[in-house]
Biotite code that builds the C-alpha atoms (Angstrom):
import biotite.structure as struc

atoms = struc.array([
    struc.Atom([5.596, 167.437, -92.526], chain_id="A", res_id=1, res_name="UNK", atom_name="CA", element="C"),
    struc.Atom([8.819, 165.960, -93.922], chain_id="A", res_id=2, res_name="UNK", atom_name="CA", element="C"),
    struc.Atom([12.235, 166.082, -92.285], chain_id="A", res_id=3, res_name="UNK", atom_name="CA", element="C"),
    struc.Atom([14.664, 168.412, -93.973], chain_id="A", res_id=4, res_name="UNK", atom_name="CA", element="C"),
    struc.Atom([18.069, 166.896, -94.704], chain_id="A", res_id=5, res_name="UNK", atom_name="CA", element="C"),
    struc.Atom([21.133, 169.036, -94.301], chain_id="A", res_id=6, res_name="UNK", atom_name="CA", element="C"),
    struc.Atom([24.501, 168.438, -95.937], chain_id="A", res_id=7, res_name="UNK", atom_name="CA", element="C"),
    struc.Atom([27.345, 168.481, -93.441], chain_id="A", res_id=8, res_name="UNK", atom_name="CA", element="C"),
    struc.Atom([30.214, 170.911, -93.906], chain_id="A", res_id=9, res_name="UNK", atom_name="CA", element="C"),
    struc.Atom([33.399, 169.583, -95.432], chain_id="A", res_id=10, res_name="UNK", atom_name="CA", element="C"),
    struc.Atom([36.470, 169.056, -93.246], chain_id="A", res_id=11, res_name="UNK", atom_name="CA", element="C"),
    struc.Atom([38.050, 172.243, -94.611], chain_id="A", res_id=12, res_name="UNK", atom_name="CA", element="C"),
    struc.Atom([34.872, 174.234, -93.933], chain_id="A", res_id=13, res_name="UNK", atom_name="CA", element="C"),
    struc.Atom([34.784, 172.977, -90.342], chain_id="A", res_id=14, res_name="UNK", atom_name="CA", element="C"),
    struc.Atom([38.467, 173.828, -89.880], chain_id="A", res_id=15, res_name="UNK", atom_name="CA", element="C"),
    struc.Atom([37.749, 177.343, -91.193], chain_id="A", res_id=16, res_name="UNK", atom_name="CA", element="C"),
    struc.Atom([35.011, 178.038, -88.617], chain_id="A", res_id=17, res_name="UNK", atom_name="CA", element="C"),
    struc.Atom([35.702, 180.810, -86.108], chain_id="A", res_id=18, res_name="UNK", atom_name="CA", element="C"),
    struc.Atom([36.906, 179.865, -82.621], chain_id="A", res_id=19, res_name="UNK", atom_name="CA", element="C"),
    struc.Atom([33.372, 180.403, -81.290], chain_id="A", res_id=20, res_name="UNK", atom_name="CA", element="C"),
    struc.Atom([31.028, 179.161, -84.005], chain_id="A", res_id=21, res_name="UNK", atom_name="CA", element="C"),
    struc.Atom([27.351, 180.089, -84.049], chain_id="A", res_id=22, res_name="UNK", atom_name="CA", element="C"),
    struc.Atom([24.798, 177.413, -83.259], chain_id="A", res_id=23, res_name="UNK", atom_name="CA", element="C"),
    struc.Atom([23.797, 177.358, -86.939], chain_id="A", res_id=24, res_name="UNK", atom_name="CA", element="C"),
    struc.Atom([27.409, 176.795, -88.009], chain_id="A", res_id=25, res_name="UNK", atom_name="CA", element="C"),
    struc.Atom([27.662, 173.944, -85.507], chain_id="A", res_id=26, res_name="UNK", atom_name="CA", element="C"),
    struc.Atom([24.447, 172.423, -86.862], chain_id="A", res_id=27, res_name="UNK", atom_name="CA", element="C"),
    struc.Atom([25.881, 172.583, -90.387], chain_id="A", res_id=28, res_name="UNK", atom_name="CA", element="C"),
    struc.Atom([29.164, 171.011, -89.234], chain_id="A", res_id=29, res_name="UNK", atom_name="CA", element="C"),
    struc.Atom([27.192, 168.138, -87.705], chain_id="A", res_id=30, res_name="UNK", atom_name="CA", element="C"),
    struc.Atom([24.839, 167.823, -90.677], chain_id="A", res_id=31, res_name="UNK", atom_name="CA", element="C"),
    struc.Atom([21.690, 168.419, -88.637], chain_id="A", res_id=32, res_name="UNK", atom_name="CA", element="C"),
    struc.Atom([18.847, 170.837, -89.226], chain_id="A", res_id=33, res_name="UNK", atom_name="CA", element="C"),
    struc.Atom([18.064, 173.970, -87.267], chain_id="A", res_id=34, res_name="UNK", atom_name="CA", element="C"),
    struc.Atom([14.962, 172.579, -85.533], chain_id="A", res_id=35, res_name="UNK", atom_name="CA", element="C"),
    struc.Atom([16.738, 169.434, -84.358], chain_id="A", res_id=36, res_name="UNK", atom_name="CA", element="C"),
    struc.Atom([19.806, 171.407, -83.281], chain_id="A", res_id=37, res_name="UNK", atom_name="CA", element="C"),
    struc.Atom([17.839, 173.822, -81.115], chain_id="A", res_id=38, res_name="UNK", atom_name="CA", element="C"),
    struc.Atom([15.740, 170.978, -79.700], chain_id="A", res_id=39, res_name="UNK", atom_name="CA", element="C"),
    struc.Atom([18.941, 169.146, -78.675], chain_id="A", res_id=40, res_name="UNK", atom_name="CA", element="C"),
    struc.Atom([20.281, 172.318, -77.039], chain_id="A", res_id=41, res_name="UNK", atom_name="CA", element="C"),
    struc.Atom([16.999, 172.884, -75.180], chain_id="A", res_id=42, res_name="UNK", atom_name="CA", element="C"),
    struc.Atom([16.970, 169.278, -73.950], chain_id="A", res_id=43, res_name="UNK", atom_name="CA", element="C"),
    struc.Atom([20.671, 169.476, -72.966], chain_id="A", res_id=44, res_name="UNK", atom_name="CA", element="C"),
    struc.Atom([21.406, 166.674, -75.438], chain_id="A", res_id=45, res_name="UNK", atom_name="CA", element="C"),
    struc.Atom([23.631, 168.567, -77.902], chain_id="A", res_id=46, res_name="UNK", atom_name="CA", element="C"),
    struc.Atom([26.755, 166.441, -78.483], chain_id="A", res_id=47, res_name="UNK", atom_name="CA", element="C"),
    struc.Atom([29.231, 169.238, -77.665], chain_id="A", res_id=48, res_name="UNK", atom_name="CA", element="C"),
    struc.Atom([29.174, 171.903, -74.937], chain_id="A", res_id=49, res_name="UNK", atom_name="CA", element="C"),
    struc.Atom([27.106, 174.973, -75.820], chain_id="A", res_id=50, res_name="UNK", atom_name="CA", element="C"),
    struc.Atom([27.922, 178.457, -74.521], chain_id="A", res_id=51, res_name="UNK", atom_name="CA", element="C"),
    struc.Atom([24.872, 180.708, -74.098], chain_id="A", res_id=52, res_name="UNK", atom_name="CA", element="C"),
    struc.Atom([25.657, 184.338, -74.923], chain_id="A", res_id=53, res_name="UNK", atom_name="CA", element="C"),
    struc.Atom([22.631, 186.497, -74.288], chain_id="A", res_id=54, res_name="UNK", atom_name="CA", element="C"),
    struc.Atom([19.922, 185.251, -76.629], chain_id="A", res_id=55, res_name="UNK", atom_name="CA", element="C"),
    struc.Atom([22.336, 183.304, -78.830], chain_id="A", res_id=56, res_name="UNK", atom_name="CA", element="C"),
    struc.Atom([24.371, 180.138, -78.496], chain_id="A", res_id=57, res_name="UNK", atom_name="CA", element="C"),
    struc.Atom([27.984, 179.511, -79.452], chain_id="A", res_id=58, res_name="UNK", atom_name="CA", element="C"),
    struc.Atom([30.034, 176.342, -79.739], chain_id="A", res_id=59, res_name="UNK", atom_name="CA", element="C"),
    struc.Atom([33.813, 176.169, -79.424], chain_id="A", res_id=60, res_name="UNK", atom_name="CA", element="C"),
    struc.Atom([35.445, 175.060, -82.666], chain_id="A", res_id=61, res_name="UNK", atom_name="CA", element="C"),
    struc.Atom([37.868, 172.862, -80.720], chain_id="A", res_id=62, res_name="UNK", atom_name="CA", element="C"),
    struc.Atom([34.918, 170.975, -79.192], chain_id="A", res_id=63, res_name="UNK", atom_name="CA", element="C"),
    struc.Atom([33.393, 170.438, -82.654], chain_id="A", res_id=64, res_name="UNK", atom_name="CA", element="C"),
    struc.Atom([36.747, 169.285, -84.018], chain_id="A", res_id=65, res_name="UNK", atom_name="CA", element="C"),
    struc.Atom([37.188, 166.822, -81.159], chain_id="A", res_id=66, res_name="UNK", atom_name="CA", element="C"),
    struc.Atom([33.661, 165.443, -81.560], chain_id="A", res_id=67, res_name="UNK", atom_name="CA", element="C"),
    struc.Atom([34.132, 165.036, -85.313], chain_id="A", res_id=68, res_name="UNK", atom_name="CA", element="C"),
    struc.Atom([37.531, 163.393, -84.839], chain_id="A", res_id=69, res_name="UNK", atom_name="CA", element="C"),
    struc.Atom([39.383, 166.307, -86.402], chain_id="A", res_id=70, res_name="UNK", atom_name="CA", element="C"),
    struc.Atom([41.047, 167.558, -83.216], chain_id="A", res_id=71, res_name="UNK", atom_name="CA", element="C"),
    struc.Atom([44.346, 165.820, -83.999], chain_id="A", res_id=72, res_name="UNK", atom_name="CA", element="C"),
    struc.Atom([44.332, 166.887, -87.629], chain_id="A", res_id=73, res_name="UNK", atom_name="CA", element="C"),
    struc.Atom([47.551, 168.470, -88.896], chain_id="A", res_id=74, res_name="UNK", atom_name="CA", element="C"),
    struc.Atom([45.446, 171.112, -90.627], chain_id="A", res_id=75, res_name="UNK", atom_name="CA", element="C"),
    struc.Atom([43.665, 171.925, -87.346], chain_id="A", res_id=76, res_name="UNK", atom_name="CA", element="C"),
    struc.Atom([46.953, 172.398, -85.479], chain_id="A", res_id=77, res_name="UNK", atom_name="CA", element="C"),
    struc.Atom([48.799, 174.087, -88.330], chain_id="A", res_id=78, res_name="UNK", atom_name="CA", element="C"),
    struc.Atom([45.975, 176.458, -89.194], chain_id="A", res_id=79, res_name="UNK", atom_name="CA", element="C"),
    struc.Atom([45.676, 177.658, -85.626], chain_id="A", res_id=80, res_name="UNK", atom_name="CA", element="C"),
    struc.Atom([49.429, 178.097, -85.299], chain_id="A", res_id=81, res_name="UNK", atom_name="CA", element="C"),
    struc.Atom([49.666, 179.938, -88.603], chain_id="A", res_id=82, res_name="UNK", atom_name="CA", element="C"),
    struc.Atom([46.863, 182.352, -87.701], chain_id="A", res_id=83, res_name="UNK", atom_name="CA", element="C"),
    struc.Atom([48.375, 182.952, -84.266], chain_id="A", res_id=84, res_name="UNK", atom_name="CA", element="C"),
    struc.Atom([51.839, 183.505, -85.749], chain_id="A", res_id=85, res_name="UNK", atom_name="CA", element="C"),
    struc.Atom([50.479, 185.944, -88.306], chain_id="A", res_id=86, res_name="UNK", atom_name="CA", element="C"),
    struc.Atom([48.700, 187.942, -85.577], chain_id="A", res_id=87, res_name="UNK", atom_name="CA", element="C"),
    struc.Atom([51.880, 188.021, -83.506], chain_id="A", res_id=88, res_name="UNK", atom_name="CA", element="C"),
    struc.Atom([53.900, 189.193, -86.516], chain_id="A", res_id=89, res_name="UNK", atom_name="CA", element="C"),
    struc.Atom([51.373, 191.972, -87.252], chain_id="A", res_id=90, res_name="UNK", atom_name="CA", element="C"),
    struc.Atom([51.375, 193.090, -83.610], chain_id="A", res_id=91, res_name="UNK", atom_name="CA", element="C"),
    struc.Atom([55.173, 193.108, -83.481], chain_id="A", res_id=92, res_name="UNK", atom_name="CA", element="C"),
    struc.Atom([55.357, 195.107, -86.722], chain_id="A", res_id=93, res_name="UNK", atom_name="CA", element="C"),
    struc.Atom([52.930, 197.703, -85.330], chain_id="A", res_id=94, res_name="UNK", atom_name="CA", element="C"),
    struc.Atom([54.891, 197.957, -82.087], chain_id="A", res_id=95, res_name="UNK", atom_name="CA", element="C"),
    struc.Atom([58.179, 198.373, -83.940], chain_id="A", res_id=96, res_name="UNK", atom_name="CA", element="C"),
    struc.Atom([56.646, 200.978, -86.232], chain_id="A", res_id=97, res_name="UNK", atom_name="CA", element="C"),
    struc.Atom([55.274, 203.018, -83.306], chain_id="A", res_id=98, res_name="UNK", atom_name="CA", element="C"),
    struc.Atom([58.604, 202.872, -81.451], chain_id="A", res_id=99, res_name="UNK", atom_name="CA", element="C"),
    struc.Atom([60.423, 204.718, -84.236], chain_id="A", res_id=100, res_name="UNK", atom_name="CA", element="C"),
])
């Protein structure tokens, strides 16, 4: 049986992951295969903290970014701030609209 190689996600793809990425998304970000990823989780050797949710596993995007050295990236900070600002603007607009 041969080992399957997996191409890692690009920096932009990693930055675009949801706040709580699936285990498979984390594997792709790290460039490892599914079998190896789940084996590392089972052996408590996965390089970033894993959050078990029922029968699935999630990984915090911020932990992936920090491990990959992208945590201080301007895009990482700016993207999060932009998304947060947009949500706040939408919420404010809805509140203003309902107050009329």
